[in-house]
N, C-alpha and C positions, 0 to 999 in steps of 0.2 A: 345228563348233567354236563358233559363235555362231548363234543364231536370228535369223530376219528380223524387224525391228521392225514391229509392228502400228500401225495408226492411233490406237488408243486409248491407247498408251503416251505417257507424258509426256516432256518434254525432259530432266528430271532423271533419269528411269530410263534413257534412252538415253545420257546422259553418263556414268552409272555403268558402263554396259556397255562404253563405249569405254575407260574407265580399266582395266576388267578385261582388255580385249583387249590394251591396251598392255603390261600386266604379263605377259601369257601370251606375247606376242611377245618381250619381253626375256629371259624365261626359256627359251624355245625356241630362242633365237639366230637368229630370223628377221629378214631385212632389213627396215628400216623402211618401205620404199616398198611399201605395201599399198594396193591399190585399193579404196576404200570405195564402198558402194552409194549410190544417189541418196537414198534415205531416211535414211541415216546422216548424209550431208552436210547435209541439211535440219535434222536434229536438232541438229547442231553449230552451225549458224548461229542456230537458235532459242535455244540456250544462250547464245550471245554477245550476241545482242540483249536477252535478259532481263537479263543482268548489266549491260549498259549502261544499261538503263531504271533499274535499282535505283540505280546510281551517280548518275544525273541526278536522281532523286527526292531522294537524300540531299543533293545540293549545293543543290537548290531549297529543301528544308527549312532548311538552314543559312543560305541567304540571306534567307528569311523571318524567321528569328530575329534575324538581324543587323538588318533593317529595323525589326522591332518594338522592339528595344533602343534603336535610334537615335531612334525616335519618342518612346519613353518619356523618354529624356534630354532631348530638345528640348522636350518638354511640361513638364517640371519647371523648366527654366531660364527666366530672363526673356528676353522677345523671342523666344519660340518661334514665334509667328505670323509675324513678319517673316522669320525663316529659312526657314519652310516656303513662304512666298509667293515668296521670292527663288529658292528651288530649283525653282519651278514646280509646287508641290504645291497640293492643293485645300484651301481654308480650311474646308470642311465637315468634313474629317477632323480638323483641329485642334479644332473645336468638339466633335466627339465624344470626342476624347481628354480635353479639359477636363471634360466632363460625366461621363465615367467616373472621373476623379480626384475630382470633388466627390462623386459617389456613394459611392466608397470612403471618403472623408472622413466622409461622413454616417453610414455604417455603423459606423465606428470610434467616432464621438462617441456614437451610440445605445448601443453596447456598453458604453462607459465610464459613461454616465449610469445605465444599468440596474444595472451592478455596484456603482456608488457608492451609488445610492439603496436597493438591496435588501441591501447587505452592511455597508459602513463606516458610513454615515449611520444606519441602523437599529440597528446594534449599539451605537453611541455613545449613543443615547437610552436603550436598554434598560439598559445598564450604568449610566448616570447615575441612573435611577430606582431601580435596585436598591441602589446605594450610598447614596442618599438614605434609602430605607427602613431600611437597616442602621444609618445615623447616628441615626434616630429611635428605633430599638430599643435600641442600646447607649448613646445619650447620656442625659445627665440632663434635658434639655428636648427639647421637640418643635420641629422646624424646619419651619414652614409659612408661609403668608401672614400669620398673626396675629403672628408674631414678626419681621416685617421692619421695619427702620428706615425710616419714611416721611419723614424729614426731607429737605429738598431738598439735593441734592448733585450734583456733576458726574458725567457718565457715565464709567464705567470702560472702555467700549469703543464705538467709533464705526465705522460702515460708510463707507468712503471710495469715492466715485463720481467722482473727478476723472479717472481714466483711463477706457478703454472697458470695463473690467471691475470687478466689485465685489471689495473686499478689506476685511479687518478691521484696524482701528488699535487696539491696546491702549493707551489713555491712562494706565492705571494704571502700566504698566511704564515708559512714557516719563516720567511724573511721578517715579517713583522714581529713575530715572537722573539726571534733572535735579537732584533733591535731593541725590544723592550728589556730583555735580559741585560744587554750591554749598557743601557742607560742606568738601569738599577745598579750595576756594578760600578759604573763611573761615579754615581752619587755616593755610593759607599766609600769609594777610594777618596773622593774629595773630603768627605767628613773626616776620615782618618788623617788626611794630610793636614787639615785645619787643626785637629787636635795636636798634632805633632808640632805645627808652627807655634801654637800657644805655649807648649812646654819649652820650646827654644827661646821664645821671647822672655819667659820667666828666668831662664838660666842666663841669658844675655844681660838682663838687668842687674843681676847679682855681680857679674864680671864687667861692669862699666869702666872701671878705672883701668883695667888691662887693655881694653879696646881703644881708649883715648891715646895710650902710649904707642900702640901699633899704628894709629892714624898719623901721628907725628912722624914716625919713621917712614911711612909711605910717601908723605909729602917731600921728605928730603930725597928719597930715591927718584921721584918723579922730576925734581928739579935737575938732578944729574942727567937723567935720560934726555931732557929738553936741550941741554948744552951739548950733549954728544951729537944730537940730530942736527944742530945748527952748524957745527964743524963739518959734518959730512956734506951738507948742502953747499957750503963754500968750496970744498975740494972738488965737488962734481961740477961746479960752475967753471972752474979753471981747466977742465979737461977739453982736448981739441974736439972739433966737429967731426961727424962721421964722413966717410968718402962720398964723392959725388955720384948720383945715380942717373940712368938714362930715363927720360921722361916718357918716352914712347912705350916702354915696357911696363905692364901693369904689375905692381907689387902690392901684396896684401900684407897688412900688418898682423902680428900674431894676436892682437886684441880682436880684429875682425874675424880672424879664423876662429877663435874661441866663441865669438858671438854666433857664427854661422853653425858650429857644432852644437851649441846649446839649443839654437832654434830647431835644428834637425831632431835632437833628442826630444825636445818638448813636443814637437809634432807627432812623432812616433808614439810617445807615451800618451798624448791625447787620443790618437787613433785607437790604441789598445784599450783605453778607458771607455771610449764609445762603443767598442766591440763588446765589452764585458760590463755594461751598465747593470745595476742591480734591477730586479723585477719590480713592477709597480702594478696597482690596480688598473686594469684596462679602461675603466670608466674615466680615469683621470686624464686620458688623452683628449677628451672632449671639453676638458675644463674642470675646475675644482667644485664649482656650484652647477650641478647637473639636475634635471628633473627626476622626481622619484620614479616616474614611469620607466625611465631608462635603467635605473637600478633593479626594478622588478624584471625587466627583460633580461638583464644579466643573470639573475637567479634562476629564471626559467631555462635559459640556454645551458647554464652549468648543470642543472638537473638533467636536461636532455643528454649532455655529454656523459654523465655517469650512467644514465640508462643505456646508451649506445654500447658502452663497454660491457654491461651486464648481459645485453643481447649477444655480444661476441662470446662471452664465456658460455652461455647457454648453447650457442651454436656449435662450439668446439666439443662440448660434452655430448651433445646429440649426435654429431658425426662419429665420435668414438663408440658410442653404444650401438649405432647402426652398423659400423664396421665389424664390431664384436658379434652381433647377432648374424650378420651375413657370414662370417667365418664359421660359426657354429652350424649354420644351414649348409654351407658347402661341404663341411665334414660329415654332416648327417646324410647328405644325399649320396655319398660314396657307398658302394657295397662293402659292408664290414661284417666280420664275424662277431656275434654279440658278446660271448662269454669265453670262448676258446682262445682267442688272441691274448687276452690278459693273462689267462692261466698258463698258456704256452710261453709267454714272455717271462713269467716268474719261475717256470720250470727249466728255462734255458733251451727250449726246443726251437724257438723263433728268435732271430736277432732283433736288436732294437730298431733298426732301420727298416725292417719289415712289418713292424707293429702299427697298429692304428694310432697310438700315441704320437709316434713320429710324424705320421701323416697329417695329424691335426696340427702339430707344430709347423710343419712346413706350409700348411694352408694359411696359418696366421702370418707367417713371415712373408708369403706372397702378397697378402693383402696390405702389409706394411710397406713392401717394396713397391707395389703397383696400386696406389690408392684410387686409379681410374677404373677398377673393376666395378666398383659400385655405381659409378656414373655411367658406364657402358650398359648396365642392366636397366 
């Protein structure tokens, strides 16, 4: 009914044979108490052991995945090193995790830098010069360095370095918004003044009789003043002439001196005003009615300016990450005692200046003091 199992047969083949045997027994209505041979019993045991090993390996893989996820979350949160040490973990594992995270961050920054430099930044400059050439072709004048207004004027855009990163401040937009606010405030103040004048006119109409009396008194006082001025003119005409002067010597009258002083002051004030002129739109130096291709070129060049500052910020962040990774590599290349140094430091057997923590700090300080280490490598 069934063949004897050979030594070369696998456990799976024997298990399939046993299943067929059970089916045959059920179909033939044979009692279930069948005596199996020794080889068949061994095959059954082997199948059971193999299934147990597979289940154990699956459980072990799931536990490894859970541990990796836990380590990743701990590395991302603040205070991950303290949690790892309190749980009895190895600090070297935490350092490896942080170095891996920095390496992934460095790769992301390099990808962003390359895509920005070769795609957006490059295309902005290309489109800007294309629009400028179109403006020169279709426009009535040529837009180049010869047609630029070279009078001193405030900058329309400034690079702000107050924070840790570079960013562009458009002073022309800020100036326009400020002027709009000032105009609104002036309109409001004029409306309030007109309302106040209307109320004053109403009050003056009520007190018209009093104003007529005051006007008559003012006319009498003005007549008295004219009489006094006429008497002073007669007395000044009777005064003797001034002394004789030498014609060869040049004498300047006080009126001319005042005029010269006023002219010098006006020139100095005009120079200061020219030096501190308010900013304006750079397109206006070519005229008020410029072709739209020139405005398109301006927008493309402004976008290129913003992208160039983004590239600078990425470059700074990349250099800092590279220096940090190089410092960690220098420290790891030195011969260190893995766990004894930290334990001896806490127990007081080794001074802080002889510990590996101090060596690591010194390596980082050397990199900061001598940034050319990375370039020499």
